[in-house]
All heavy atoms as an XYZ file, in Angstrom:
1002
protein
N       0.840     -1.178      0.057
C       0.042     -0.069      0.040
C       0.922      1.299     -0.008
O       1.971      1.232      0.459
C      -0.947      0.009      1.309
C      -1.938     -1.104      1.349
S      -3.183     -1.004      0.242
C      -4.095      0.377      0.783
N       0.385      2.335     -0.543
C       1.009      3.572     -0.466
C       0.213      4.627      0.182
O      -0.939      4.478      0.461
C       1.434      3.953     -1.940
O       0.216      4.215     -2.592
N       0.976      5.732      0.556
C       0.364      6.860      1.144
C       0.266      7.879      0.089
O       1.148      8.063     -0.742
C       1.253      7.363      2.298
C       1.016      6.593      3.587
C       1.619      5.490      3.885
C       0.031      7.179      4.460
C       1.387      4.821      5.095
C      -0.193      6.425      5.658
C       0.411      5.287      5.949
O       0.124      4.644      7.133
N      -0.760      8.701      0.122
C      -1.011      9.794     -0.781
C      -1.119     10.996      0.166
O      -2.024     11.073      1.026
C      -2.309      9.569     -1.438
C      -2.851     10.709     -2.310
N      -4.180     10.865     -2.623
C      -2.254     11.698     -2.838
C      -4.304     11.902     -3.340
N      -3.219     12.449     -3.452
N      -0.127     11.908     -0.050
C      -0.106     13.189      0.712
C      -0.513     14.436     -0.183
O      -0.159     14.429     -1.340
C       1.291     13.464      1.228
C       1.789     12.301      2.176
C       3.105     11.737      1.992
C       0.974     11.784      3.260
C       3.450     10.699      2.864
C       1.482     10.758      4.082
C       2.740     10.266      3.809
N      -1.088     15.433      0.458
C      -1.503     16.580     -0.178
C      -1.070     17.842      0.590
O      -1.541     17.963      1.776
C      -2.997     16.625     -0.523
C      -3.585     17.877     -0.992
C      -3.047     18.168     -2.460
C      -5.026     17.901     -0.996
N      -0.158     18.696      0.060
C       0.237     19.968      0.873
C      -0.954     20.800      0.829
O      -1.659     21.115     -0.215
C       1.335     20.575      0.074
C       1.798     21.791      0.716
O       1.154     22.869      0.847
N       3.058     21.682      1.395
N      -1.413     21.270      1.921
C      -2.597     22.065      2.113
C      -2.450     23.509      1.622
O      -3.528     24.133      1.422
C      -3.199     22.006      3.497
C      -3.685     20.590      3.923
C      -2.257     22.569      4.596
N      -1.258     23.944      1.524
C      -1.022     25.333      1.092
C      -0.874     25.480     -0.462
O      -1.562     26.307     -1.039
C       0.240     25.894      1.722
C       0.133     26.018      3.177
C      -0.939     27.015      3.656
O      -1.100     28.052      3.078
O      -1.575     26.566      4.652
N      -0.135     24.566     -1.116
C       0.167     24.724     -2.532
C      -0.500     23.575     -3.342
O      -0.363     23.661     -4.578
C       1.638     24.726     -2.701
C       2.326     23.487     -2.417
O       1.759     22.382     -2.407
N       3.676     23.576     -2.166
N      -1.269     22.654     -2.709
C      -1.968     21.650     -3.533
C      -1.031     20.618     -4.105
O      -1.437     19.760     -4.944
N       0.272     20.551     -3.812
C       1.220     19.585     -4.282
C       0.917     18.198     -3.798
O       0.649     18.043     -2.538
C       2.654     19.922     -4.050
C       3.612     18.978     -4.495
C       5.127     19.404     -4.036
O       5.329     20.551     -3.603
O       6.034     18.502     -4.098
N       0.870     17.135     -4.662
C       0.739     15.748     -4.194
C       2.024     15.036     -4.102
O       3.013     15.350     -4.740
C      -0.143     15.046     -5.278
C      -1.587     15.400     -5.292
C      -2.024     16.422     -6.267
C      -2.432     14.873     -4.427
C      -3.400     16.666     -6.267
C      -3.799     15.258     -4.457
C      -4.257     16.158     -5.404
O      -5.590     16.479     -5.420
N       2.038     14.092     -3.185
C       3.235     13.161     -3.155
C       2.737     11.795     -2.697
O       1.883     11.731     -1.820
C       4.183     13.688     -1.986
C       5.458     12.949     -2.018
C       6.462     13.205     -2.850
C       5.609     11.953     -1.018
C       7.637     12.421     -2.797
C       6.821     11.280     -0.898
C       7.778     11.441     -1.821
N       3.248     10.807     -3.369
C       2.988      9.440     -3.111
C       4.170      8.758     -2.550
O       5.274      8.956     -3.097
C       2.520      8.764     -4.371
C       1.207      9.298     -4.961
C       1.295     10.329     -5.839
C      -0.023      8.805     -4.538
C       0.030     10.886     -6.387
C      -1.183      9.292     -5.105
C      -1.232     10.362     -5.996
O      -2.314     10.863     -6.530
N       4.052      7.913     -1.516
C       5.159      7.178     -1.111
C       4.675      5.788     -0.638
O       3.502      5.686     -0.215
C       5.989      7.865     -0.026
S       5.398      7.865      1.663
N       5.644      4.771     -0.614
C       5.375      3.529     -0.138
C       5.150      3.496      1.313
O       5.729      4.318      2.069
C       6.640      2.657     -0.529
C       6.447      1.227     -0.069
O       5.548      0.582     -0.808
O       7.095      0.829      0.897
N       4.338      2.705      1.819
C       3.870      2.634      3.230
C       5.153      2.353      4.099
O       5.315      2.992      5.029
C       2.877      1.505      3.502
C       2.515      1.396      4.925
C       1.370      0.371      5.115
O       0.594      0.125      4.092
O       1.185     -0.050      6.287
N       6.092      1.452      3.607
C       7.312      1.166      4.393
C       8.178      2.392      4.556
O       8.785      2.597      5.599
C       8.106      0.102      3.672
C       7.404     -1.252      3.767
O       6.533     -1.452      4.690
O       7.773     -2.159      2.977
N       8.208      3.252      3.533
C       9.035      4.522      3.515
C       8.476      5.414      4.639
O       9.257      6.091      5.398
C       9.105      5.148      2.171
C       9.877      6.506      2.122
C      11.336      6.286      2.519
C       9.789      7.086      0.688
N       7.136      5.632      4.639
C       6.508      6.537      5.537
C       6.779      6.075      7.038
O       7.079      6.813      7.874
C       5.074      6.667      5.281
C       4.287      7.554      6.273
C       3.225      7.121      7.063
C       4.506      8.931      6.572
N       2.761      8.201      7.757
C       3.501      9.280      7.559
C       5.442      9.938      6.093
C       3.414     10.609      8.090
C       5.290     11.115      6.654
C       4.429     11.501      7.602
N       6.531      4.698      7.215
C       6.745      4.213      8.586
C       8.240      4.246      9.059
O       8.454      4.579     10.187
C       6.241      2.790      8.680
C       4.736      2.624      8.403
C       4.333      1.182      8.360
C       3.864      3.425      9.310
N       8.992      4.032      8.109
C      10.460      4.274      8.421
C      10.811      5.675      8.765
O      11.518      5.920      9.812
C      11.398      3.885      7.200
C      12.819      3.945      7.446
C      13.689      3.586      6.266
O      13.104      3.444      5.085
O      14.893      3.376      6.505
N      10.281      6.614      8.022
C      10.613      8.115      8.322
C      10.056      8.361      9.712
O      10.766      9.068     10.477
C       9.946      8.987      7.237
N       8.814      8.040     10.101
C       8.286      8.274     11.415
C       9.184      7.670     12.459
O       9.472      8.344     13.473
C       6.887      7.751     11.477
C       5.830      8.413     10.637
C       4.500      7.689     10.793
C       5.636      9.888     11.021
N       9.638      6.444     12.263
C      10.512      5.802     13.264
C      11.800      6.470     13.450
O      12.288      6.678     14.523
C      10.717      4.303     12.802
O      11.574      3.761     13.654
N      12.354      6.900     12.314
C      13.762      7.489     12.401
C      13.555      8.888     13.104
O      14.463      9.234     13.930
C      14.280      7.711     10.951
C      14.817      6.381     10.385
C      15.456      8.669     10.991
C      15.136      6.385      8.954
N      12.608      9.550     12.723
C      12.374     10.922     13.280
C      12.193     10.820     14.766
O      12.750     11.637     15.579
C      11.216     11.712     12.659
N      11.384      9.881     15.212
C      11.187      9.676     16.693
C      12.519      9.265     17.445
O      12.847      9.679     18.542
C      10.131      8.643     16.978
C       8.683      9.141     16.711
C       7.721      8.006     16.812
C       6.338      8.401     16.375
N       5.364      7.260     16.423
N      13.336      8.470     16.647
C      14.586      8.006     17.297
C      15.576      9.059     17.495
O      16.551      8.967     18.314
C      15.199      6.858     16.500
O      15.812      7.441     15.278
N      15.487     10.260     16.767
C      16.399     11.318     16.874
C      15.759     12.478     17.675
O      16.232     13.643     17.687
C      17.000     11.793     15.508
C      17.839     10.746     15.023
C      15.924     12.379     14.627
N      14.599     12.257     18.365
C      13.996     13.301     19.262
C      12.795     14.040     18.805
O      12.292     14.852     19.530
N      12.253     13.596     17.650
C      10.969     14.329     17.084
C       9.812     13.996     18.141
O       9.640     12.742     18.355
C      10.663     13.918     15.719
C       9.399     14.427     15.165
C       9.009     15.714     15.151
C       8.173     13.668     14.716
N       7.642     15.846     14.639
C       7.211     14.579     14.301
C       8.041     12.297     14.486
C       6.025     14.132     13.805
C       6.844     11.887     13.993
C       5.853     12.774     13.663
N       9.169     14.915     18.550
C       8.084     14.774     19.418
C       6.735     15.075     18.576
O       6.431     16.248     18.402
C       8.103     15.609     20.736
C       9.329     15.467     21.513
C       9.324     14.205     22.259
C      10.526     14.144     23.197
N      11.201     12.975     23.141
N       6.035     14.079     18.121
C       4.852     14.355     17.362
C       3.745     15.107     18.054
O       3.566     14.847     19.323
C       4.288     12.960     17.047
C       5.333     12.063     17.321
C       6.360     12.701     18.302
N       3.232     16.073     17.517
C       2.128     16.972     18.132
C       0.789     16.284     18.024
O      -0.125     16.545     18.716
C       2.105     18.253     17.460
C       3.221     19.203     17.750
N       3.091     20.451     18.149
C       4.508     19.008     17.691
C       4.196     21.058     18.364
N       5.198     20.186     18.020
N       0.680     15.381     17.102
C      -0.571     14.704     16.678
C      -1.262     15.371     15.570
O      -1.015     16.512     15.282
N      -1.981     14.535     14.777
C      -2.587     15.099     13.585
C      -3.941     15.709     13.924
O      -4.609     15.409     14.937
C      -2.762     13.996     12.499
O      -3.535     12.926     13.093
C      -1.458     13.473     12.038
N      -4.398     16.559     13.033
C      -5.697     17.209     13.136
C      -6.680     16.564     12.259
O      -6.476     16.389     11.091
C      -5.556     18.707     12.749
C      -6.828     19.485     12.635
C      -7.663     19.888     13.736
C      -7.364     19.725     11.342
C      -8.773     20.492     13.497
C      -8.481     20.451     11.145
C      -9.196     20.847     12.300
N      -7.845     16.043     12.823
C      -8.834     15.382     12.023
C      -9.771     16.505     11.467
O     -10.453     17.168     12.251
C      -9.544     14.385     12.911
C     -10.552     13.516     12.116
C     -10.142     12.501     11.281
C     -11.941     13.662     12.184
C     -10.919     11.763     10.563
C     -12.820     12.889     11.463
C     -12.315     11.924     10.654
O     -13.225     11.186      9.895
N      -9.842     16.551     10.158
C     -10.475     17.617      9.468
C     -11.976     17.217      9.151
O     -12.257     16.606      8.084
C      -9.769     18.002      8.205
C     -10.239     19.279      7.537
O     -11.272     19.866      7.915
O      -9.575     19.688      6.607
N     -12.779     17.412     10.102
C     -14.258     16.914      9.988
C     -14.899     17.436      8.729
O     -15.582     16.791      7.945
C     -15.019     17.208     11.209
C     -14.464     16.484     12.440
C     -16.525     16.850     11.026
C     -15.006     16.958     13.798
N     -14.945     18.802      8.451
C     -15.671     19.276      7.262
C     -15.082     18.638      6.073
O     -15.891     18.320      5.064
C     -15.457     20.715      7.315
C     -15.164     21.033      8.861
C     -14.453     19.851      9.261
N     -13.707     18.563      5.926
C     -13.200     17.977      4.593
C     -13.665     16.491      4.553
O     -14.023     16.097      3.393
C     -11.776     18.090      4.711
C     -11.005     17.623      3.513
C     -10.717     18.543      2.447
C     -10.687     16.266      3.296
C     -10.009     18.046      1.301
C     -10.146     15.803      2.164
C      -9.701     16.664      1.196
O      -9.078     16.259     -0.033
N     -13.661     15.810      5.567
C     -13.914     14.312      5.553
C     -15.407     14.100      5.210
O     -15.791     13.349      4.334
C     -13.552     13.677      6.916
C     -13.948     12.150      6.782
C     -13.006     11.288      5.927
O     -12.086     11.961      5.321
O     -13.384     10.175      5.751
N     -16.336     15.043      5.721
C     -17.678     14.939      5.404
C     -17.825     15.282      3.945
O     -18.571     14.488      3.213
C     -18.486     15.821      6.268
C     -18.642     15.343      7.693
C     -19.936     16.022      5.670
C     -19.302     16.179      8.708
N     -17.319     16.266      3.393
C     -17.432     16.664      1.933
C     -16.845     15.459      1.095
O     -17.493     15.174      0.078
C     -16.667     17.917      1.706
C     -17.383     19.213      2.222
O     -18.558     19.094      2.498
O     -16.724     20.300      2.206
N     -15.706     14.943      1.622
C     -15.067     13.846      0.772
C     -16.002     12.632      0.682
O     -16.175     12.090     -0.469
C     -13.782     13.495      1.355
C     -13.001     12.569      0.552
O     -12.759     12.880     -0.662
O     -12.602     11.525      1.111
N     -16.670     12.276      1.703
C     -17.505     11.038      1.734
C     -18.807     11.311      1.078
O     -19.354     10.451      0.383
C     -17.687     10.606      3.178
C     -16.391     10.077      3.860
C     -15.824      8.970      3.143
O     -16.507      8.018      2.669
N     -14.448      9.058      2.965
N     -19.420     12.438      1.307
C     -20.678     12.776      0.702
C     -20.659     12.941     -0.765
O     -21.740     12.765     -1.410
C     -21.351     13.968      1.416
C     -21.772     13.825      2.868
C     -22.446     15.094      3.352
C     -22.475     12.612      3.148
N     -19.565     13.262     -1.314
C     -19.350     13.377     -2.740
C     -19.841     12.140     -3.497
O     -20.349     12.191     -4.647
C     -17.903     13.584     -3.078
C     -17.595     13.787     -4.532
C     -16.150     13.926     -4.847
O     -15.455     14.262     -3.912
O     -15.751     13.907     -5.960
N     -19.743     10.906     -2.812
C     -20.051      9.737     -3.486
C     -21.559      9.209     -3.147
O     -21.894      8.146     -3.591
C     -19.102      8.658     -3.082
C     -17.784      9.014     -3.465
C     -16.819      9.478     -2.554
C     -17.356      8.921     -4.836
C     -15.532      9.865     -2.847
C     -16.001      9.278     -5.141
C     -15.145      9.741     -4.284
N     -22.252      9.958     -2.346
C     -23.598      9.618     -1.978
C     -24.621     10.614     -2.668
O     -24.626     11.733     -2.284
C     -23.820      9.565     -0.412
C     -22.768      8.603      0.174
C     -25.241      9.171     -0.095
C     -22.752      8.642      1.634
N     -25.507      9.980     -3.387
C     -26.514     10.804     -4.059
C     -27.400     11.563     -3.132
O     -27.683     11.109     -2.117
C     -27.422      9.918     -4.957
O     -28.525     10.623     -5.410
N     -27.843     12.825     -3.555
C     -28.717     13.618     -2.665
C     -30.082     12.987     -2.603
O     -30.909     13.380     -1.909
C     -28.810     15.051     -3.249
C     -27.448     15.790     -3.070
C     -27.489     17.272     -3.418
O     -28.681     17.792     -3.684
O     -26.501     17.906     -3.553
N     -30.199     11.970     -3.474
C     -31.552     11.221     -3.434
C     -31.637     10.339     -2.209
O     -32.730      9.725     -1.917
C     -31.700     10.347     -4.618
C     -31.864     11.135     -5.965
O     -32.215     12.361     -5.850
O     -31.551     10.617     -6.948
N     -30.603     10.271     -1.420
C     -30.509      9.514     -0.168
C     -30.178     10.309      0.988
O     -29.070     10.139      1.576
C     -29.492      8.303     -0.370
C     -29.917      7.369     -1.552
C     -29.324      7.515     -2.785
C     -30.837      6.448     -1.356
C     -29.538      6.767     -3.836
C     -31.235      5.623     -2.400
C     -30.520      5.732     -3.606
O     -30.874      4.960     -4.732
N     -31.091     11.172      1.440
C     -30.659     12.077      2.566
C     -30.438     11.363      3.885
O     -29.575     11.800      4.643
C     -31.918     13.023      2.691
C     -33.034     12.177      2.009
C     -32.300     11.381      0.950
N     -31.158     10.250      4.139
C     -30.887      9.531      5.337
C     -29.452      8.976      5.449
O     -28.738      9.028      6.390
C     -31.886      8.433      5.542
C     -33.244      8.891      5.669
C     -34.042      9.066      4.327
O     -33.493      8.768      3.353
O     -35.187      9.559      4.377
N     -29.054      8.450      4.218
C     -27.698      7.892      4.151
C     -26.560      8.957      4.318
O     -25.669      8.809      5.007
C     -27.360      7.067      2.834
C     -26.088      6.447      2.705
C     -25.779      5.438      3.732
C     -26.037      5.790      1.330
N     -26.888     10.153      3.726
C     -25.933     11.283      3.822
C     -25.847     11.735      5.292
O     -24.685     12.033      5.784
C     -26.377     12.430      2.901
C     -26.221     12.103      1.448
C     -26.974     13.199      0.514
N     -26.169     14.387      0.657
C     -25.092     14.723     -0.053
N     -24.601     13.819     -0.879
N     -24.589     15.921      0.156
N     -27.018     11.765      5.974
C     -27.029     12.295      7.340
C     -26.305     11.173      8.286
O     -25.458     11.547      9.194
C     -28.381     12.431      7.949
C     -28.607     12.930      9.312
C     -27.963     14.314      9.478
C     -30.076     13.098      9.573
N     -26.587      9.903      7.998
C     -26.020      8.885      8.724
C     -24.396      8.842      8.612
O     -23.657      8.758      9.513
C     -26.533      7.482      8.374
C     -25.855      6.303      9.115
C     -26.075      6.013     10.338
C     -24.872      5.570      8.323
C     -25.400      4.947     10.988
C     -24.130      4.550      8.957
C     -24.497      4.293     10.308
O     -23.827      3.231     10.956
N     -23.968      9.055      7.384
C     -22.437      9.157      7.080
C     -21.938     10.290      7.810
O     -20.828     10.166      8.478
C     -22.283      9.337      5.545
O     -22.906      8.149      4.860
C     -20.817      9.444      5.229
N     -22.507     11.468      7.714
C     -21.909     12.657      8.483
C     -21.947     12.487     10.045
O     -20.967     12.747     10.668
C     -22.865     13.889      8.175
N     -22.936     11.807     10.511
C     -22.974     11.428     11.869
C     -21.865     10.448     12.335
O     -21.249     10.620     13.281
C     -24.423     10.785     12.271
C     -24.421     10.190     13.609
C     -24.516     11.051     14.781
C     -24.254      8.839     13.853
C     -24.621     10.529     16.034
C     -24.389      8.323     15.152
C     -24.510      9.199     16.311
N     -21.595      9.405     11.477
C     -20.568      8.489     11.811
C     -19.166      9.202     11.668
O     -18.340      8.739     12.503
C     -20.684      7.339     10.744
C     -21.930      6.443     10.916
S     -22.085      5.818     12.624
C     -20.692      4.787     12.750
N     -18.990     10.097     10.812
C     -17.721     10.887     10.754
C     -17.480     11.630     12.016
O     -16.375     11.595     12.619
C     -17.690     11.641      9.509
C     -17.535     10.795      8.165
C     -16.470     12.666      9.625
C     -17.731     11.504      6.895
N     -18.571     12.288     12.528
C     -18.431     13.138     13.698
C     -18.197     12.199     14.847
O     -17.384     12.535     15.730
C     -19.725     14.012     13.855
C     -19.621     15.065     12.828
C     -19.776     14.551     15.193
C     -21.098     15.824     12.698
N     -18.900     11.045     14.969
C     -18.737     10.131     16.025
C     -17.231      9.625     16.013
O     -16.535      9.621     17.083
C     -19.687      9.035     15.951
O     -20.989      9.466     15.962
C     -19.448      7.994     17.022
N     -16.735      9.290     14.829
C     -15.413      8.800     14.674
C     -14.385      9.858     15.128
O     -13.302      9.495     15.845
C     -15.059      8.425     13.230
C     -13.753      7.912     12.945
C     -13.202      6.678     13.313
C     -12.854      8.755     12.193
C     -12.036      6.205     13.079
C     -11.554      8.331     11.898
C     -11.158      7.114     12.328
O      -9.858      6.758     11.995
N     -14.660     11.059     14.902
C     -13.775     12.187     15.200
C     -13.548     12.347     16.779
O     -12.441     12.876     17.192
C     -14.263     13.516     14.509
O     -15.307     14.076     15.196
N     -14.590     12.013     17.440
C     -14.594     12.193     18.926
C     -13.538     11.173     19.454
O     -13.002     11.434     20.671
C     -15.965     11.985     19.520
C     -16.875     13.007     19.223
C     -18.339     12.746     19.651
O     -18.511     11.650     20.304
O     -19.199     13.613     19.424
N     -13.167     10.141     18.824
C     -12.243      9.196     19.326
C     -10.906      9.308     18.615
O     -10.045      8.414     18.689
C     -12.746      7.789     19.106
C     -14.087      7.610     19.946
C     -14.732      6.186     19.550
O     -14.068      5.385     18.903
O     -15.851      5.968     20.021
N     -10.650     10.341     17.882
C      -9.438     10.554     17.100
C      -8.207     10.589     17.937
O      -8.217     11.367     18.939
C      -9.599     11.766     16.216
C      -8.354     11.915     15.216
C      -7.371     12.818     15.388
C      -7.918     11.056     14.229
N      -6.377     12.605     14.402
C      -6.713     11.538     13.718
C      -8.550      9.971     13.657
C      -6.140     10.878     12.678
C      -7.907      9.346     12.620
C      -6.724      9.875     12.112
N      -7.206      9.839     17.726
C      -6.065      9.798     18.573
C      -4.781     10.558     18.076
O      -3.809     10.481     18.558
C      -5.669      8.299     18.804
C      -5.259      7.579     17.543
O      -5.314      8.165     16.478
O      -4.965      6.360     17.651
N      -5.102     11.269     16.918
C      -4.007     12.032     16.452
C      -2.873     11.310     15.643
O      -1.790     11.792     15.566
N      -3.180     10.093     15.311
C      -2.177      9.214     14.717
C      -1.630      9.706     13.270
O      -2.313     10.526     12.629
C      -2.522      7.776     14.610
C      -3.539      7.498     13.522
O      -3.194      7.480     12.397
N      -4.817      7.240     13.924
N      -0.503      9.187     12.794
C       0.062      9.507     11.624
C       0.008      8.399     10.563
O       0.625      8.487      9.524
C       1.543      9.929     11.837
C       1.767     11.129     12.608
C       1.433     11.131     14.017
C       2.195     12.309     12.087
C       1.723     12.342     14.787
C       2.319     13.488     12.791
C       2.044     13.375     14.091
O       2.211     14.548     14.910
N      -0.595      7.322     10.936
C      -0.597      6.166     10.113
C      -2.077      5.769      9.383
O      -1.971      5.154      8.311
C      -0.139      4.936     10.857
O      -0.996      4.688     11.993
C       1.268      5.051     11.224
N      -3.120      6.249     10.003
C      -4.314      5.937      9.328
C      -4.392      6.895      8.074
O      -3.632      7.919      7.928
C      -5.502      6.425     10.261
C      -5.886      5.406     11.305
O      -5.197      4.399     11.351
O      -6.744      5.652     12.084
N      -5.262      6.455      7.169
C      -5.368      7.300      5.929
C      -6.739      7.868      6.006
O      -7.817      7.391      5.359
C      -5.148      6.446      4.754
C      -3.770      5.883      4.610
C      -3.609      4.817      3.577
C      -2.251      4.212      3.654
N      -2.111      3.082      2.841
N      -6.964      8.974      6.852
C      -8.212      9.482      7.131
C      -8.418     10.977      6.759
O      -9.241     11.726      7.523
C      -8.604      9.193      8.517
O      -8.589      7.900      8.857
N      -7.633     11.497      5.848
C      -7.657     12.915      5.606
C      -7.238     13.843      6.666
O      -7.493     14.983      6.743
C      -9.070     13.307      5.072
C      -9.364     12.792      3.674
O      -8.487     12.693      2.731
N     -10.583     12.291      3.410
N      -6.451     13.206      7.659
C      -5.989     14.096      8.766
C      -4.836     15.034      8.251
O      -4.117     14.719      7.225
C      -5.635     13.197      9.938
C      -4.316     12.436      9.767
C      -4.524     10.976      9.215
O      -5.318     10.726      8.345
N      -3.744     10.080      9.749
N      -4.624     16.017      9.045
C      -3.560     17.046      8.651
C      -2.492     16.999      9.653
O      -2.686     17.036     10.926
C      -4.260     18.441      8.525
C      -5.218     18.442      7.371
C      -3.220     19.532      8.336
C      -6.029     19.632      7.396
N      -1.180     16.995      9.161
C      -0.115     17.338      9.852
C       0.170     18.859      9.857
O       0.373     19.318      8.747
C       1.132     16.511      9.409
C       0.841     15.044      9.635
C       2.358     16.980     10.221
C       2.016     14.136      9.009
N       0.043     19.456     10.827
C       0.200     20.944     10.809
C       1.594     21.370     10.676
O       2.542     20.635     10.811
C      -0.375     21.564     12.187
C      -1.848     21.265     12.504
C      -2.282     21.786     13.808
C      -2.754     21.936     11.271
N       1.749     22.684     10.176
C       3.036     23.238      9.673
C       4.214     23.039     10.640
O       5.290     22.558     10.336
C       2.892     24.639      9.274
C       4.214     25.086      8.662
C       3.966     26.556      7.945
O       2.925     27.112      8.190
O       4.994     26.919      7.340
N       4.016     23.432     11.931
C       5.130     23.365     12.883
C       5.559     21.929     13.011
O       6.743     21.641     13.006
C       4.767     23.915     14.269
C       5.739     23.883     15.294
C       5.327     24.364     16.615
O       4.160     24.903     16.825
O       6.053     24.248     17.604
N       4.535     21.025     13.185
C       4.960     19.619     13.340
C       5.608     19.041     12.058
O       6.588     18.253     12.123
C       3.652     18.823     13.580
C       3.853     17.493     14.247
O       4.929     17.295     14.858
O       2.913     16.585     14.201
N       5.236     19.466     10.916
C       5.804     19.103      9.663
C       7.287     19.496      9.560
O       8.111     18.767      9.196
C       4.997     19.647      8.517
O       5.571     19.351      7.257
N       7.413     20.747      9.923
C       8.769     21.252      9.834
C       9.807     20.595     10.832
O      10.872     20.262     10.525
C       8.794     22.820     10.165
C       7.980     23.612      9.090
C      10.202     23.404     10.294
C       8.407     23.407      7.682
N       9.289     20.360     12.030
C       9.985     19.548     13.021
C      10.360     18.151     12.529
O      11.380     17.672     12.780
C       9.272     19.605     14.385
C       9.175     20.948     15.048
O       9.992     21.777     14.785
N       8.209     21.098     16.029
N       9.397     17.537     11.928
C       9.541     16.177     11.416
C      10.610     16.267     10.333
O      11.624     15.405     10.351
C       8.234     15.720     10.804
C       8.307     14.395     10.124
C       8.866     13.237     10.835
C       6.986     13.972      9.579
N      10.622     17.245      9.428
C      11.566     17.318      8.450
C      12.980     17.584      8.978
O      14.004     17.062      8.462
C      11.265     18.426      7.315
N      13.007     18.454      9.971
C      14.270     18.736     10.640
C      14.843     17.491     11.243
O      16.113     17.290     11.139
C      14.137     19.861     11.652
C      13.910     21.319     11.105
O      14.072     21.413      9.907
O      13.480     22.131     11.801
N      14.103     16.731     11.926
C      14.500     15.484     12.546
C      15.167     14.510     11.527
O      16.170     13.897     11.703
C      13.475     14.795     13.339
N      14.356     14.381     10.423
C      14.839     13.493      9.313
C      16.151     13.942      8.690
O      17.018     13.165      8.469
C      13.769     13.354      8.174
C      12.450     12.683      8.651
C      11.409     12.799      7.555
C      12.732     11.220      9.014
N      16.271     15.338      8.601
C      17.570     15.752      8.002
C      18.664     15.544      9.023
O      19.842     15.078      8.585
C      17.463     17.220      7.795
C      16.690     17.645      6.411
C      16.940     19.103      6.110
N      16.361     19.317      4.823
C      17.040     19.104      3.592
N      18.212     18.565      3.672
N      16.471     19.326      2.425
N      18.421     15.787     10.271
C      19.492     15.504     11.308
C      19.896     14.117     11.350
O      21.057     13.783     11.749
C      19.039     16.007     12.676
O      18.096     15.101     13.255
N      19.029     13.190     10.962
C      19.420     11.764     10.926
C      19.989     11.343      9.570
O      20.338     10.126      9.387
C      18.137     10.879     11.158
N      20.179     12.269      8.654
C      20.637     11.961      7.277
C      19.641     11.322      6.418
O      20.046     10.718      5.385
N      18.416     11.354      6.730
C      17.309     10.796      5.938
C      16.716     11.863      5.076
O      15.695     12.398      5.317
C      16.197     10.142      6.857
C      15.221      9.302      6.209
C      15.442      8.036      5.985
C      14.027      9.835      5.859
C      14.491      7.174      5.417
C      13.038      9.113      5.355
C      13.284      7.650      5.056
N      17.480     12.139      4.021
C      17.023     13.185      3.025
C      16.784     12.482      1.763
O      17.644     11.936      1.100
C      18.201     14.324      2.925
C      17.671     15.400      1.986
C      18.498     14.849      4.309
N      15.424     12.727      1.329
C      15.032     12.214      0.085
C      13.760     12.968     -0.334
O      13.489     14.043      0.171
C      14.699     10.649      0.197
C      13.658     10.356      1.396
O      12.861     11.290      1.646
N      13.868      9.290      1.974
N      13.075     12.494     -1.395
C      11.944     13.255     -1.864
C      10.915     13.430     -0.848
O      10.236     14.442     -0.774
C      11.377     12.635     -3.121
C      12.302     12.741     -4.345
C      11.598     12.126     -5.514
O      10.437     11.950     -5.593
O      12.437     11.731     -6.490
N      10.734     12.445      0.085
C       9.652     12.432      1.081
C      10.109     13.549      2.034
O       9.257     14.464      2.400
C       9.632     11.227      1.877
C       8.666     11.187      3.061
C       7.296     11.539      2.694
C       8.796      9.894      3.750
N      11.279     13.681      2.401
C      11.791     14.759      3.405
C      11.535     16.170      2.734
O      11.083     17.062      3.281
C      13.274     14.592      3.724
O      13.379     13.277      4.255
C      13.762     15.566      4.765
N      11.867     16.294      1.477
C      11.702     17.471      0.763
C      10.282     17.912      0.664
O      10.016     19.171      0.816
C      12.349     17.387     -0.716
C      13.846     17.117     -0.675
C      14.307     16.907     -2.223
C      14.586     18.220     -0.051
N       9.396     17.026      0.505
C       7.936     17.313      0.519
C       7.543     17.702      1.920
O       6.789     18.752      2.090
C       7.100     16.066      0.070
C       5.698     16.310      0.156
C       4.951     16.973     -0.893
C       4.908     15.844      1.286
C       3.600     17.229     -0.766
C       3.512     16.114      1.331
C       2.874     16.775      0.410
N       7.862     16.935      2.881
C       7.370     17.286      4.325
C       7.835     18.672      4.740
O       7.102     19.340      5.453
C       8.029     16.237      5.290
C       7.386     14.837      4.959
C       7.841     16.644      6.769
C       8.050     13.693      5.771
N       9.081     19.107      4.336
C       9.548     20.345      4.846
C       8.836     21.568      4.245
O       8.979     22.710      4.583
C      11.056     20.461      4.680
C      11.621     20.546      3.265
C      13.052     20.496      3.251
O      13.760     20.296      4.218
O      13.598     20.524      2.016
N       8.037     21.332      3.286
C       7.237     22.432      2.602
C       6.031     22.856      3.418
O       5.372     23.858      3.087
C       6.742     22.041      1.161
C       7.892     21.832      0.256
C       7.378     21.322     -1.058
C       8.595     21.164     -2.058
N       8.154     20.610     -3.292
N       5.769     22.194      4.525
C       4.693     22.620      5.447
C       3.541     21.655      5.582
O       3.597     20.441      5.178
N       2.446     22.141      6.087
C       1.307     21.374      6.404
C       0.775     20.490      5.361
O       0.724     20.989      4.153
C       0.184     22.319      6.947
O      -0.915     21.572      7.390
N       0.450     19.278      5.598
C      -0.024     18.360      4.620
C      -1.059     17.400      5.084
O      -1.192     17.108      6.356
C       1.037     17.661      3.723
C       1.803     16.746      4.667
C       1.583     15.320      4.645
C       2.985     17.140      5.390
C       2.363     14.453      5.432
C       3.699     16.293      6.194
C       3.454     14.915      6.174
N      -1.873     16.945      4.267
C      -2.904     15.915      4.493
C      -2.504     14.548      4.163
O      -1.954     14.342      3.088
C      -4.132     16.387      3.652
C      -5.393     15.474      3.869
C      -6.523     15.931      3.041
N      -6.755     17.411      3.186
C      -7.501     17.980      4.113
N      -7.980     17.216      5.095
N      -7.718     19.261      4.169
N      -2.880     13.606      5.006
C      -2.655     12.203      4.719
C      -4.057     11.733      4.264
O      -5.018     11.561      4.912
C      -2.260     11.363      6.016
C      -0.961     11.886      6.568
C      -2.147      9.839      5.699
C      -0.642     11.252      7.978
N      -4.058     11.611      2.942
C      -5.417     11.403      2.263
C      -6.006      9.985      2.417
O      -5.176      9.100      2.582
C      -5.184     11.681      0.712
S      -4.733     13.300      0.382
N      -7.265      9.870      2.401
C      -7.835      8.546      2.511
C      -7.956      7.871      1.268
O      -7.638      8.500      0.194
C      -9.291      8.683      3.154
O     -10.182      9.464      2.306
C-alpha cells in the first residue's frame, strides 16, 4: 500500500510507499522528534465522503456525517491512518528537521519540509 499526501497550502501531491513513511516516522522519533498529533478535518472528511452519496438518499448522507463526527470524537492524532488528517506546519517542519538531522534526506523529506499536509484517505 502507498500513502497519498497533499500539501494544504500549495496543492502539491506526493505518493510514497507505506514502508518508507513508517521508516521516516520511526527515524524521526529515534532522533528526538516529538509528534504533536494530527488534526482530524471533519468538514473535509464529510465533503469527501458525501461526494459519493447521491442527494436522493438524505438519510444515508445524514448517517454518514453522523458516523464521521462520532469517529472524530475518538481521534487519537495518529500519523498512520489514511483518514484525511492534517499534519500541521510546525509539526511538519519539526519532522523534516529530525529527518535531516538523521541523514534521511530524500523526496519525502523535501515534501514534508514544505509545510502542512494531509494524509489522504
